[in-house]
N, C-alpha and C positions, 0 to 999 in steps of 0.2 A: 504493500500499500504506500510506503514511503516513496517508492520509485514512481508511483502514479501521481502523488501530490507534487513531487519534484517536476515531473513532466508538465503538469498543469501550470505550474509556476513559470516554466519556460514559454509555454504557449501564451500566458497573459503578457509576458514581456514582449514576445514576438508581435503580438496584436495590439500593443499599447497605443500606437498611433491611430489604428483603426478604431479602437474603443474610445479614444479621446475625441475623434471626429464625430462619433455618434452622440456622445455626451454634449459636445458643443452645439451640434445641429439641433438637438431637442431643446436645449436651453434657449437658443436663438428663437425658437418657435413661440416662446412665451413673452417676448419683449417688443417694444415698439420699434417702428422703423427708424426713428431718430436715435434710440439707444443702440440699435444694430450698427448705424453708421459710426457712432463713437467707438464701438468695440472693434470695428473693422480695422481701425488704425493699429490696434495692439493684438490683433487676432492671433498671429504667430506666437507671440509671447504667451497668450492664454493657452493655446494648444500645447505648447511645450510644458507649461505648468500642469496641464491636465495629464499629459503622457508621463511626466515624472512622477506624479502622484500614483498613477496606475502601475508604474514600474515598482513602486514599493510593495504593492500587494503580490506582484509576481516574485519579487525577491523573498518575501515572507514565505510563500509556498515553496519556492525552489530551494531555499536553504533551511527552511523549517526552524527558524531562529527562536531562541528562548525569549520569554516574555519581556525580560529587562532590556534585551537588545532591540526588540521590535518597538517597545514603548519609547526608547531613546530615539530611535529612527523617526517614529511618528511625531514625537515631541518636537524634534528639530524641523520637521516638515511643517508643522503647525505654526511654529514661531515665524518661519521664513514666509510662508504663504499668507498667514493672517495679516502680517505687515504689508505684504505686497498687494493684497486685495483691498486693504484699508486705504493704501496710497493711491489706488486706482479710483477710489471714491465710490466703490460698490457697497450698497447697504448689506448688512449682515444677513437680514432675512432673505435677500435676493441670492447671496452667495450660498446659503445653506440649502437652497432649492436644488443645487447640484447633487446633493447626497443621494437622492433616490435614483438619479440617472446613473451615477457611478455604480451603485449596487446592482441596478438592473442590467447594465451592459457588461460588467465584469462577470456576473453570473451567466449571462447569455453566452459569453465566450467559453466559460467553463463547461456549461451544459452541452454545448456543441461538441466539445472534446470528449466529454464523459460518454455521450451516445456513440460518437464515432469509434471509440476504442473499447466500448462495452465495459466501462469501469464499474466497480461495485458501489453499492449504496453507501457502504462504510467510507469510501473515498470521497463521496459527496459531502457526508457529514463532517468528515475530518477537514476538508476544504472550508466548510462553512464555519467550523470552530476557530479558524484562523482569520478568515476574511471578515466576518461580521463584527467581532469585537475590535479588530483593528480599524474598521471604518468608524465605529463609534468613538474610539479614542482619538482618531484623527479629527473628527468634528469637535470633540471636547477641546483639544489643544488649539485648534484653529480658532474657535470661538473665544477661548480664553485670551489669546493673543490679540485678536481683533478688538475685544472689549477693552483690553489694557490700553491700546493706542487711542481708542475712542475716549476713554476717560481721561487719559493724559491730555488730549486735545481740548476737552471741555474744561479741564483744570487750567490749562494755558489760556483759554479764551476768557475764563472768569477772571484770571489774574490781569489780563490786558484790560478788561472791562473795569475792574476795580481801580486800576491805575488812572483811568480817565474819569472815574465816577466821582472823585473828590478834587476837582481842579482849583488850584489857588491861582487867581489871576491878578497880577499887580496892575494898579491903575495910576499910581504915582509912586514916588520913592519910598514912602513909608505906609502907603495904603494898598490893601489888596481885598479882592472879593473872592468868596468861596461859595459858589451857587450849588445847591443840592437839588437833584431831580430824581423822583421815584421813591421807592420804599427803602428804608434804612434797616438792614439786618445787623446782626452781631458783628460779622466780619467787616462790614462797611463802616460800622460805627467805630470799630477799632482803628480802621484806616483813616477815618475822619480826624481822630485824635492825632495820629502820627503825622498825617499831611499838614494839619494846621500848625503843630509845634515846629516841624521842620521848616516850613515856609517862613514862619515868624522869625525863626533864628537866622535862616539864610538871607532873607530879604530885609532883615532889620526893621520890621514893621512896628508901627505905633498903633495902627487900627486895622482890624480885620472885620469886614462886613460878611456875616453868615446869612445868606439868603435862602429861606425856606419856602419860597412861593411855589417851587415845583415838588414839594414833599406833600403827598396826599394825606398820609397818616402820621400824626405825631402822638405816640403813646408814651407810657411811663418809661420804657427803655430808651426811646429816642430823646425824651426830655432830660433824662438822667445823663445820657452821654453828652448832650449839648451843654449842660451845666458843667460837666467835667471839662469840657473843652474851654468853656469860658473861664473857669477857675484856673486852669493850667496856664492859659494865655495871660491871665492877669498877673501871675507869678512872674512872667517874662516881661512884664511892663506893657503888654499889648491890650488895648480896649477892644472888646468885641461888641458889635452892634448886630442885633438880630433883626431881620426884615422879612416881610412876605408871610408872616404867620397867618394862616387861614382862619376865618371866624369860627369854623366848626372845630378846628384844631385848638384854638384858644379856649373855646367853651369846654372842650374835653379836659384840657390841662387844669382849668380852674376847678372843674368837678372832682378831679383826683387829687387836688390840693397842691399843685405845682405853683410856686410863688415866683413871679417874674419882676418883683419890686426892685431887685438889686441888679437887674440886667437891663442895659439900655436897648430899647426896641424902636423900630420905625415901621410904618405901614408898608412902605415900598423902598426898593433899592435906590430909586431917584431921590427920595427924601433923605436918606442916609448920606448919600454922596453930596447933596446940596448942603446939608449941615456941616459936613466935614470941610468943604471948600469955602465956607463963609464964617 
């Protein structure tokens, strides 16, 4: 039986290009004409990637490798291919649709040889015990790598967004504006503190106008962080002026007992700048 399994492995390797073509053809049947045009540019690379993947199954049958060796082989494939597919911009759910086609056409090639050479049922079961778990492991490592790069990209995008979400804009030598837009979560609140203090020190500010007109919700956490920023800047000799506080936000803060009596406020950014220049 071992010789039969080895023979099947050799046949899978021999037919890998043919199997890859079948997988590719059936996958193209499910995409739009525009997507097909985009993939045509890199079609040969994709076909090679498919053939190399099928080759792994042939080697696993041919050499009847131990579990640790096959796991390492598939893990390496998953890491390389997961990154390659991510770089191509193909969504994970689309990439995973290939799985059923690989399974179908690899088994189609094996069944053809089994029938042609009158191989035993035991050979079929033995081949299945190698191929099916290997395919499952391949999908696991591929997905794991793809998700890793996706999460890394999200983290990088979030960091880039955070960098521009608390911009300190100098308007004169000692005056700057820090306009806030959108919701303020814990991470952004911490960045607000860091950016305000860093700018105050680097720009040698005497006044910082903190404009909240773009902040829809000012709750206890936001109010607490704003007051911490105001207090910290005061220790550096910088006076903070709050502007643009919405009526509903002011009402909410009063209802939860937040006291603005020690903080200089103005209705609008224009009013604050007018007072500073006059």
